[in-house]
C-alpha positions as CSV (number, residue, x, y, z in Angstrom):
1,M,83.1,83.9,82.8
2,E,84.8,85.7,80.7
3,T,88.2,86.1,80.5
4,K,90.0,89.5,78.6
5,R,93.4,88.7,77.5
6,Y,96.3,91.4,76.9
7,P,99.1,89.9,75.2
8,K,103.0,90.7,75.2
9,D,105.4,90.1,72.8
10,G,103.4,87.6,71.2
11,S,104.1,85.0,73.9
12,F,103.1,85.9,77.1
13,T,99.6,87.1,77.4
14,I,97.6,88.0,80.4
15,L,94.4,86.8,80.9
16,W,92.1,88.6,83.1
17,T,88.8,86.7,84.6
18,P,86.8,89.9,86.3
19,S,84.0,88.0,87.9
20,K,86.7,86.4,89.8
21,C,88.7,89.3,91.3
22,I,87.8,90.7,94.6
23,H,89.8,93.9,93.8
24,A,92.4,93.7,96.4
25,G,94.7,96.0,94.5
26,I,97.6,93.8,95.0
27,C,98.2,93.6,91.4
28,V,98.0,97.8,91.1
29,K,100.8,97.9,94.6
30,T,102.9,95.0,93.0
31,L,103.2,96.6,89.9
32,S,101.1,99.9,89.3
33,Q,103.2,100.6,85.9
34,V,101.3,97.8,84.7
35,Y,98.3,97.3,86.4
36,N,96.0,100.9,86.2
37,P,92.0,101.1,86.7
38,K,91.9,104.4,85.6
39,D,93.5,103.6,82.5
40,R,92.4,101.8,78.8
41,P,93.1,99.2,78.9
42,W,94.2,98.6,82.2
43,I,96.2,96.0,81.9
44,K,99.9,97.1,80.1
45,P,102.1,93.9,80.1
46,K,104.6,95.5,77.8
47,N,105.4,97.9,81.0
48,A,107.0,95.0,83.1
49,N,109.1,91.5,81.9
50,Q,107.6,88.4,81.8
51,E,109.1,87.2,85.4
52,E,108.0,90.2,86.8
53,L,104.8,89.9,84.9
54,I,104.5,86.1,86.6
55,K,106.0,86.9,90.1
56,Q,103.0,89.4,90.6
57,I,100.1,87.0,88.8
58,D,101.1,84.2,90.7
59,N,100.0,86.2,93.8
60,C,96.6,87.2,93.0
61,P,95.0,86.2,96.3
62,S,91.0,85.2,94.0
63,G,92.9,84.1,91.0
64,A,91.5,86.8,89.0
65,L,94.4,86.4,87.0
66,G,96.4,84.1,85.0
67,Y,98.9,84.1,82.3
68,E,99.6,82.0,79.1
69,I,102.7,81.4,77.6
70,K,102.5,79.6,74.0
71,G,99.5,78.7,74.6
72,N,100.1,77.2,77.9
73,S,97.5,78.7,80.3
74,T,98.1,78.5,84.0
75,S,95.2,80.5,86.5
76,K,93.9,79.4,89.9
């Protein structure tokens, strides 16, 4: 399973595993300024603060989204 990385500020990184994604759209609905499937890259972590990102990632139903804080990864 390939996981893609989208860094923010050098200490926080969003992790996305496409093969786990069920395209529920919760990420897009919750933080449309961060997640836009029509853009490249489609994830722009700089557009939200870390707390908002963590809250949204924790609500990903498939576990396709996770995050890493200074080397400590968290995903479902």
